[in-house]
C-alpha positions as CSV (number, residue, x, y, z in Angstrom):
1,M,226.3,122.2,-15.1
2,L,228.5,120.7,-12.6
3,M,227.0,118.1,-10.5
4,V,229.0,117.4,-6.9
5,S,228.5,114.4,-4.6
6,D,227.9,114.5,-1.0
7,E,231.5,113.3,-0.5
8,E,232.9,116.1,-2.5
9,V,230.5,118.4,-0.5
10,R,232.5,117.7,2.8
11,A,236.2,118.0,1.2
12,L,234.9,121.7,-0.3
13,L,233.0,123.2,2.7
14,T,234.6,123.3,6.2
15,M,232.9,125.0,8.9
16,S,235.0,128.2,8.8
17,D,234.1,128.4,5.0
18,A,230.2,128.1,6.1
19,L,230.3,130.6,8.6
20,E,231.9,133.4,6.3
21,A,229.1,132.3,3.7
22,L,226.5,132.7,6.0
23,D,227.8,135.9,7.5
24,R,228.2,137.5,4.1
25,I,224.8,136.4,2.9
26,F,222.9,137.9,6.0
27,K,225.1,141.1,5.8
28,E,223.7,141.4,2.2
29,A,220.0,140.3,3.1
30,A,220.3,143.2,6.0
31,A,221.1,145.4,2.7
32,G,218.0,144.2,0.6
33,T,219.5,142.6,-2.3
34,V,218.5,138.7,-1.2
35,S,215.1,137.2,-1.7
36,N,214.0,134.1,0.1
37,M,211.4,131.9,-0.3
38,S,209.7,130.0,2.6
39,R,210.0,126.3,2.7
40,Y,206.8,125.2,0.7
41,R,205.6,121.4,1.3
42,V,204.1,119.5,-1.5
43,P,202.2,116.5,-0.1
44,H,202.4,112.9,-1.4
45,T,200.9,109.4,-0.6
46,R,203.7,108.7,2.1
47,G,204.8,112.3,3.1
48,S,205.9,115.6,1.3
49,Q,208.3,117.1,-0.8
50,Q,210.0,120.1,0.6
51,V,211.0,123.2,-1.9
52,M,212.9,126.3,-0.7
53,A,214.7,129.0,-2.5
54,A,216.6,132.1,-2.6
55,S,218.7,134.8,-4.8
56,S,221.4,137.0,-4.3
57,A,222.4,139.5,-6.3
58,E,225.9,139.6,-5.1
59,L,226.4,136.2,-5.6
60,G,224.8,136.3,-9.0
61,L,223.0,133.2,-8.3
62,T,219.5,132.0,-7.5
63,G,218.7,128.3,-6.5
64,L,216.7,125.9,-4.5
65,K,216.8,123.3,-2.4
66,T,214.5,120.2,-2.3
67,Y,213.9,116.8,-0.8
68,V,211.4,114.3,0.0
69,S,210.7,113.0,3.3
70,G,208.3,110.2,4.2
71,G,209.9,107.2,1.7
72,G,211.5,104.1,3.1
73,G,215.3,105.0,1.9
74,G,215.8,108.3,3.9
75,S,215.8,111.6,2.4
76,Q,218.6,113.1,0.1
77,M,218.6,116.6,-0.2
78,V,219.8,118.7,-3.5
79,V,220.8,121.8,-4.3
80,L,220.1,123.4,-7.7
81,L,221.9,126.6,-8.5
82,Y,221.2,129.0,-11.7
83,S,223.1,132.0,-13.0
84,I,221.1,135.1,-12.7
85,E,223.0,136.4,-15.9
86,T,222.6,133.6,-18.2
87,A,219.3,132.0,-16.6
88,Q,221.1,128.6,-17.0
89,P,221.4,125.9,-14.5
90,V,225.3,126.1,-13.2
91,A,225.3,123.6,-10.4
92,F,223.3,120.2,-8.8
93,I,224.8,119.5,-5.4
94,A,224.1,116.8,-3.1
95,A,223.3,118.5,0.3
96,N,222.7,116.3,3.0
97,S,225.9,117.3,4.6
98,L,225.8,120.8,2.9
99,G,222.6,121.1,5.0
100,A,224.2,119.6,8.1
101,I,226.8,122.2,7.9
102,R,225.0,125.3,7.2
103,T,222.6,124.6,10.1
104,G,225.6,124.5,12.5
105,A,226.9,127.5,10.8
106,A,223.7,129.7,11.6
107,S,223.9,129.0,15.2
108,G,227.4,129.8,14.9
109,I,226.6,133.1,13.1
110,A,223.9,133.8,15.9
111,T,226.6,132.7,18.3
112,R,228.8,135.1,17.1
113,Y,226.9,138.1,17.3
114,M,224.6,137.0,20.6
115,A,227.2,135.2,23.0
116,R,229.3,136.9,25.6
117,D,232.5,137.4,24.2
118,D,234.0,135.3,27.0
119,A,231.8,132.4,26.4
120,S,234.1,129.1,27.3
121,S,231.5,126.4,28.5
122,A,228.5,124.9,26.0
123,G,226.0,122.8,26.8
124,I,224.3,120.5,23.6
125,I,220.9,118.7,23.9
126,G,220.9,116.1,21.3
127,S,223.6,113.9,19.6
128,G,222.9,113.3,16.3
129,S,224.8,114.6,13.1
130,Q,223.5,118.0,13.3
131,A,224.4,118.3,16.9
132,R,227.9,117.6,15.8
133,T,228.0,120.7,13.3
134,Q,226.4,122.7,16.1
135,L,229.0,122.2,18.2
136,A,231.9,122.8,15.9
137,A,230.2,126.2,14.8
138,I,230.1,127.2,18.5
139,C,234.0,125.9,18.8
140,A,234.6,128.3,15.9
141,V,233.5,131.4,17.1
142,R,234.2,131.2,20.7
143,P,236.8,130.0,23.2
144,I,234.8,126.9,24.1
145,E,236.9,124.9,26.5
146,R,234.4,122.5,27.9
147,A,231.0,120.9,26.4
148,L,228.2,119.0,28.2
149,V,226.1,116.8,25.9
150,Y,222.7,115.0,26.6
151,S,220.7,112.9,24.8
152,R,218.2,110.1,25.8
153,T,220.2,107.3,25.0
154,P,223.4,107.2,26.9
155,A,225.3,105.0,24.4
156,H,225.0,107.8,21.9
157,R,225.8,110.6,23.9
158,E,229.2,108.8,25.3
159,T,230.1,108.2,21.8
160,F,229.4,111.6,20.9
161,A,231.4,113.0,23.9
162,E,234.3,110.7,22.9
163,E,234.2,111.7,19.2
164,M,233.8,115.3,19.2
165,S,236.3,115.8,21.9
166,R,238.6,113.8,19.7
167,E,237.2,116.1,16.8
168,L,237.7,119.8,18.4
169,G,240.3,119.1,21.1
170,V,237.6,120.3,23.5
171,A,236.9,118.7,26.9
172,V,233.2,117.0,25.9
173,E,231.5,115.1,28.5
174,A,228.2,113.0,28.8
175,V,225.8,113.7,31.4
176,D,222.7,112.2,32.6
177,S,220.1,115.2,32.2
178,A,219.4,118.1,30.0
179,E,219.2,120.4,32.8
180,A,223.2,119.2,33.9
181,A,223.8,119.9,30.3
182,V,222.8,123.5,30.4
183,A,223.3,124.6,34.1
184,E,226.8,126.1,33.5
185,A,226.7,126.5,29.9
186,D,227.4,130.0,28.4
187,V,226.2,128.7,25.2
188,V,223.4,125.9,24.9
189,C,222.4,124.1,21.4
190,V,219.1,122.4,21.4
191,I,219.0,120.0,18.2
192,T,216.3,117.0,18.8
193,N,213.2,116.1,16.6
194,A,211.4,116.5,20.3
195,R,207.4,117.1,20.3
196,E,207.5,118.6,23.9
197,P,210.2,120.8,25.6
198,V,213.3,118.7,26.5
199,V,214.9,121.1,29.1
200,D,213.4,123.4,32.0
201,G,213.7,127.0,31.0
202,K,214.5,127.7,34.6
203,A,217.9,125.2,34.4
204,F,219.5,128.3,32.0
205,R,221.7,130.5,34.0
206,D,221.6,134.2,33.5
207,G,224.2,135.2,30.5
208,T,223.7,132.3,28.3
209,H,222.9,132.3,24.8
210,V,220.6,129.6,23.2
211,N,220.2,128.0,19.8
212,A,217.1,126.3,19.4
213,A,217.6,124.4,15.9
214,G,215.6,121.3,16.1
215,S,211.8,122.3,15.7
216,N,210.6,123.2,12.2
217,S,207.1,122.5,12.4
218,W,204.0,123.9,14.4
219,M,203.9,120.4,16.1
220,R,207.3,120.1,17.7
221,R,208.7,122.0,20.6
222,E,212.1,121.9,22.4
223,L,211.8,124.9,24.8
224,D,209.1,125.4,27.5
225,E,207.2,128.6,28.5
226,A,209.9,129.4,31.2
227,A,212.7,129.6,28.5
228,I,210.6,132.0,26.2
229,R,209.4,134.5,29.1
230,R,213.0,134.3,30.4
231,A,214.8,135.6,26.8
232,E,215.4,139.2,26.7
233,L,216.1,138.9,23.3
234,I,214.5,136.8,20.5
235,V,216.1,136.2,17.3
236,V,214.7,134.1,14.3
237,D,216.3,133.8,11.0
238,D,213.3,135.0,9.0
239,L,210.0,136.2,10.6
240,A,207.7,135.1,7.9
241,D,209.3,131.2,8.3
242,A,208.9,131.5,12.0
243,K,205.4,132.2,12.3
244,I,204.9,129.1,9.7
245,E,207.3,126.7,11.4
246,C,208.9,127.7,14.5
247,G,206.8,125.4,17.2
248,D,208.6,127.1,20.3
249,L,206.9,130.5,19.4
250,I,203.9,129.4,17.9
251,W,202.7,127.9,21.0
252,A,204.2,130.7,23.0
253,A,202.1,133.3,21.1
254,E,199.4,131.4,21.1
255,R,199.2,131.4,25.0
256,R,200.0,134.9,25.4
257,V,203.6,134.4,26.6
258,F,205.3,135.7,23.5
259,R,204.1,138.5,21.0
260,W,205.8,138.1,17.6
261,E,206.5,141.9,17.9
262,R,209.5,140.8,20.0
263,A,211.0,138.8,17.3
264,V,214.3,140.0,15.5
265,E,215.5,139.0,12.4
266,L,218.8,137.6,12.3
267,R,219.7,139.8,9.2
268,D,219.0,142.6,11.6
269,V,221.5,141.5,14.2
270,V,224.3,140.6,11.5
271,G,223.8,143.8,9.7
272,G,224.3,146.1,13.1
273,R,220.4,147.4,13.4
274,V,219.9,145.8,16.6
275,A,222.4,144.7,19.3
276,G,222.8,141.0,19.7
277,R,223.3,141.4,23.4
278,P,221.4,143.2,25.8
279,S,223.4,143.2,28.7
280,P,225.9,140.4,29.6
281,E,223.4,139.2,32.1
282,A,220.9,138.5,29.3
283,L,219.4,135.3,28.5
284,T,219.5,135.7,24.4
285,L,217.7,133.0,22.3
286,F,218.2,132.1,18.8
287,E,215.5,130.1,16.8
288,S,216.7,128.6,13.9
289,Q,214.4,127.0,11.2
290,G,216.8,127.1,8.2
291,L,216.7,129.1,5.1
292,A,217.1,128.7,1.4
293,L,219.5,131.8,1.4
294,E,221.7,129.9,3.7
295,D,221.7,126.7,1.1
296,V,222.3,129.2,-2.0
297,A,225.1,131.0,0.0
298,A,226.9,127.6,1.0
299,G,226.2,126.0,-2.3
300,A,227.9,128.8,-4.3
301,H,230.7,128.6,-2.3
302,V,230.9,124.4,-2.9
303,Y,230.3,125.5,-6.6
304,H,233.1,128.1,-6.9
305,Q,235.7,125.9,-5.0
306,A,234.6,122.9,-7.2
307,I,235.6,124.7,-10.3
308,E,239.0,125.9,-8.9
309,R,239.9,122.7,-7.6
310,G,239.0,120.3,-10.4
311,M,236.2,118.4,-8.7
312,G,232.6,117.7,-9.7
313,R,231.3,116.3,-13.0
314,E,230.4,118.2,-15.5
315,V,226.8,117.2,-17.5
316,A,225.2,118.7,-20.7
317,V,221.8,120.1,-20.1
């Protein structure tokens, strides 16, 4: 079994790599040869262990991601991959960086299929590590020239703007409200740990594509009723997961603002069954909870690249 460190993952998995790996896995999911298990939370005395699993016939791999929340030392994600052919474990991959990259890439895939082709401006709400991969993914699939970022702490958003401008070669500016960040944006990413909506849904302009990637609990919301009402197309990465974890849509469904029958799965958009943009003026929304199939796809790329480049450490099992 090959053990791959988080540092090695960052060297082996670019955003471009992750985008192509996820594009392929969602096309395979549309064809019906992927299995995905929703996240399961195993309670413990200080929090819970999260476990999610998936398998891919095309990759010849099955695997899981797991991590523990509630401890004092932060959470360390790991991905474990097995060969379907031999039923043996082939890779144990540190997955904090992998998780951040694939979460950004999922929004990138949604943006690729749902945003206007000429989208050139972005709005980011949130300035943590995952906000960085969200913006990187958007810039990889659309000709973004300018991005505005808002988060609650001025120093954080200023640092984000300075560092991401340098990293991406795009003009990134900090602004002092969420509404200012989205008012002129063609693509928006909301990636926070908020429990209540962080932006007025009326502030989005027509034709905007919105990625909401921060809420993965029924207790947390990022978008308000106005945003849900305005969205002409609502896409989720997986319907079963969304009904358990998507606070934005659970809240809206309970208040009869939204019906689950309206939701479309990302695999159907990527696979071509559903058009990702109803019209140039439509407000479109992607609600991302994060799927194990994304981790398996990204992990498979890391595993094969590590072998090709002589990285990682072989251990006996």
